[in-house]
N, C-alpha and C positions, 0 to 999 in steps of 0.2 A: 701480745707481741711489740703492745707498745713499752713495753719494757727493752725487747732485744732492740729497737730500731733509734728508742732513746739512747743506750749504752753504746753503737754504734756510729750515731753522731758526736758523740761525748769523744771518743774514741779516736774516732779521725781529727778533731779538732787537737786533743793531747799531742795527735801525733806531729800535726804538724807547727806547735810552737818550741821554742826552745823550753831544754827540762827547766831552767830555771825560774821562766815566765809561769808556766803549768806548776811546778809543785807550787808557786804562789799564788795561783787563781785556787788549788785545792783550799791549801790553809786557808785563804779568805773565805771558802765555802763551809768548811766546818765551823770556822768562828759566829756564822749568819747559823748554822745547825746549833751551834749552844745557846742563841741569843733566843731564838725563835719556836725551837724544838726541846730543849733539855731532854722531857722524857726518854729521848734517844739513849742518853748518855748518862742513867741512873745504875743500869747493870754495872756500866765502865767506872764509875763512881762506887760503887760499893766491892766490886772487887778490888779494886788499888786500895781502900780502906783494911782490907784484912789483907794484903800484902805489904803497904808503908806501916802500917799503924795506924795509931787512933791521930788522925792529923789536926790540927786546927780549920774549920772551914776555909778558911782562905788562901792556906797553903792546899789542902786538896783539892780548890777549884782550879788552883796554876797545875796540878798534877795532872788533872783530866781534861786541860787545856794544851798545855805537854804532850801531853799524849794522842788526842786528837790532833793535833800540827802533824804527828808522827806518822799517824792512820792515815791522812791525805796528801801526803806524799809519797804512803805505798800502794794506795790509789791509783796516785799517776803511775808509776810500776805497773802496777798489773795493765793500766791503759795503752801501755807503750809494748808491750809483748805482742804483740800481733805484727811487728816487724823485727828485722833482726836487730840484736839487744848489744849493747857498747856495755853493756850489765859486768862482764868480764874485766875490763879494765877498770874497773874500779871495785874489783874483790880483792879480799885478803881473806886468808884461808889458815887457820891457825887450828893445828892438830890433825893435818891431813897424816901424817906419819900415821894415826888412831886407826882411821880407813883403812888405809891400805893393810896395815893389819889385820884389820880383821877381815878383809879381803880374801887377804892368804891363805887364810881357813876353809873357804871353799865350797861353805853352803851358803853364802851368801849373805847380807847384812842389813838389818832390819832399824835403820835411822830413826829413833824415837824421837821427834820433837814436842816443841810448845807453842801458841800462838805469839812469836816472840818477834819482832824485827820486820822486815822485810823479805819475810822468807819465799814468796812465790820469788823475789828478785834474786835473792839469793841462791837457789837452785838451778834456775836460768844460768845465773853467772859461771856456776860450780860446773854444773854440763855443757856448756860451751865452753869452757875454759880447761877443765879438769878430771869429770867423770861422766859416770850417767844411775842419775837417780830415778826411777818411779815413783809418783805420790797420789796415797788414796787418798783423794777427795769427796767433799759432801757437792753432792748432783744440784746444781739451782734450776728454779725454773723461771723465764721459760723453759723448756727444752729446745728449743734452736740457739738461746744464747748459753748453754752451756757447753752445746756443741762447738760454734764459734772460739770459745773461752779455751777447750782442748784441743780443737786444731791449731791455735797459734803458742798454745805453748810445744805440740807437738812440732813445729818448724825451727821452736827453740831448742828441741832436745831433749821435753820433759815427758815422760812419757805419763797421765793421768789415766788411775785405775776411776773410776765412778764404782760412787754408793748412794742409792739414793734414800736416805734418810726419811723422805717428806713419806714418801710410797710407801717403807716401813714400820711407822707410827701411826698408817691407817688400816695397814692389810692385819689379816689377823699370824696367828702366831705363826703356822706354815707357810704362809704367805712372805709375811719377816723373815724366815728362815734363809727360802729361797732367795731373794733377793742379797741377803748377807752372804749368803756361798758364794750367789757368783763372784762377787767382788774378790773373794776370797780364793777361791782359785787361783785369778788373776794374782794374786799377792804370792801365790804359792808357788805360781812359775816363777814369777821376776827371781825369787828365792832359791828356786832348784837350777836355774842357770846361774848360779853365784851373783845376782844383781842385787841391788839397791833399793830398796822400798822404803817412804817417810813416810810417817804418818801420824800425829799428834796423839798424847796422851791428855792434856790439860784442859780436854770440853766434852762432857757427854755427849752426844749427840742423837743416840738410838733411847734416850733414858733407862738404858738397863745398864749405868756402872755402879762398881760398888762403892761404899763410902770406903774412905780413905785418910788420912793424916795430912794436910796439905795448908800448910803456912799455921798450922798448928791447928787446926778446926777440920770437923770432918766434911767430904765432899764427894758426889760421885765421880767416880775412876772411870773411865774405860780402860778393862784390862785386856783386850783382845791384842792392844801390840805387842807385851811381852807376851800373851800366850802365844802370838803365830811364832815371835822367837824361838820360846823352849821346845815349840812342837819341833818344827825344821830344823832344828840344833843349829839356828844361826845366830849369830853375833851381835849382841842390842850395845850399839852406840848412841848414848843422848846427842844432840846438837842441835844448834841454834843460829841464827842469822842477826845481826845489830845492825845500826848505821854508827858509824862515827863519822861528822862533820857531811862530806860528801862520797864517802867510801862507803863499801859494806864489808862486813867482815862475818866471815861464816868460822865458828868455832866446834870441832868436837872434844868430847873425851875420853879415856881407854874405855873399851869395851865394860859393858858389865857383866860380872859370869855368874853362872847359875848352874844349878846340877841337875841336871833332867834323869836321874833319879830318884828323887826327891819325890814327894805327895804332890800331886800336876796345881793345887789350888790353893794348897801353904805358899810353895813356891814361888808363882804366880805373884800374890801378893807381897812377899817378903822382896823380890827382885820390881816390882810395882812401888814399894815404898823407898827403895836406894834410888830410884829412877826421880824419882817426887825430889826426895830430901837434896840429889846432886841440881835441879835447878830452881830449888827455892831460891839460893842465892844469886843467881844468874839473874833471874826476875825483877827482886827485890831492887837489885842493882842499876836494872834498867827497865824499872815500874815504867818510865813514859813510854815502852818501847811494845808493852804485854798487851794487845788489844784483842782481849774479852770482853766485847759489848752485852753478853746475855748473862745475866746472874750467875754464878758457880755456886756459891754456898747458900742455905737459906735466909732469907730476909734478917736481920736482928728487930727484937722487939725495939723501937723508942721509947725513951721513959717519962709518962706521960702525968702532968700533976693536971689538976681539974681545972685550970684554963688553959693546956696548951694547945687545944685546939685552936684558939682561938687567936693564938700570940700573934698570927700576922694579918689577925682581919683589919688593924688600924692600918696600916702599911697597902694593903688593897683599898680601901675606901680613900686615901687619901690618894692613890694613883687615878682612881678612877673621876676625882676631884682635879688631879692637872691633867687628865685626858682631856675633860669639858674644859677646862681654861683654854688646851692648847688648840683644841679643835674651833673654840669663839673665836682666839687671837688670829689663827691663822686665813680663817674664814672671812673675818674682819680684813686683815691685810689682804688677800687676796683680791677681795673686793674693792680697797683704796686704790692697790697698782691699777687694776685692771681699766677704772673710773675718773683717777686724777692724777696730779703729776706732784702730789705735797713733796717738796723734799725729804722728809723721813720716810719716806714709803718704805724704806725695806727694811724698818727696824721691828712691824706688827710681827710680817711674815716668816721673820728670822726668829724670831724668841719665839711663835707659837711650835714651830718645826723645832727648835733646840730644846722645849720643853718636852715635848713628844719623843724627841729623840732620846730622851734621859729615863723620860717612863718607860719604853720600852725594853730597855736595857734588863730593866727591877720585873718587868712585866709577868715572865714568862713561868720565872722561878716562882713567884707568888702564884699564879692560876697551877702551877703543877702542885705546890702545897698543897692547894684546896681542893683538886682532884685526888689528891692520892688520901685524904682527911675524910672527902667524902663529904667536904660541905657545900652544897648546891648551890646556896643562894651567893656563898663571896664566890666560887669559880663560876656561876654569870656574871656578875660584877667583873671578873676579872676579862671573863671575854667581850665583856660588852667595853671594857675599856683598851682591849684589845685594838679594839675596832675604831675605836674612838680619835686611838694613839698614833692609826695606820693613815686615819683621814687625815685627822690634824698634821702630818707628816707631811704626804701626796701632796696637800694642799699651800701646807705654808712654803714648799721648796718651789710649786707652780706660781704660787705668789712673785717669791724671788727671780723665778726666773723672766715670769711678764714683765713685771718693773724693771729687772735688768736691761731688756728689750726697749721699752717704750721709753727709756731713759740713756 
């Protein structure tokens, strides 16, 4: 329940702030996460390597940072969906005629999507200004939080069809099938009423995906979105939303043709390959807005040499020594500023906190490397260095503050 109330507090704050200020705070928050918890973005980095190709480490880190900044903006968009939205005023639509042509068929539209750009904000803007789209969404826990999110989207015209993926994973086969069937009945109901349902294809939530070629390598792809369209004889329209400056751009392609008389399984896979091929250039062009944090391709085995596991050991030991030095200088500086009035009072705490700040930037990545390689001693050294640098930074800044107040 703490997660629910924490979300409500952050949501209230985001809605009270000007949009630009909320974006700035979110971007600052993700930069802090990149430094202090880089493990959260390992999957994203791996996925972007497949999308953008082999990049130099510096360029890959820059791409991950750009992606994280856009992800922070998307978080703000979600947080601000609890009140009437102004997204429609910031929306540009490309390919609206494709959607209208698909709806003219009278059999409903399956809008096949990817986790590209501010998708939630794009749907809200589209529903409030142009059309009506329901979305199949994974249930988040606690359930009270999901119900709150669902009600907020309903007020803005977005109907959410829930699918409890977590429950399906732990349930037996029959129970999982019943859970999935409940969501499918709602999807079929929308399509029978000539409605539009948005379903993502680029992330296998249930673990039942079929290996398909995506950016040149096989990865599990959920084929249900294509199977639903063919079963209902509905139009299948690839669509995505991206951010350009301060505006949202919702784009739709012409509907993907299929043959209802062809063998179902083979036709579903053929159409899925066509959809994935259509998304590849769009995702590659907007790689900084493709937000898939879990790795969707099998991890590539690193090329190891005899000493590769120890290549960062000198760095970790050096950082530990720097942390010790920073802690000592900061503690000395704090003591001097607290009990003396020497004219150079600010030098020691400032130097100590500066060394600590520099070490703190490099330490998380080195610790993550030690953990991933299961080098327990170096991981312990890294954790001790993290504690020392944090203490040194706080102590040094406290010394500067106390000295400034006393002088």
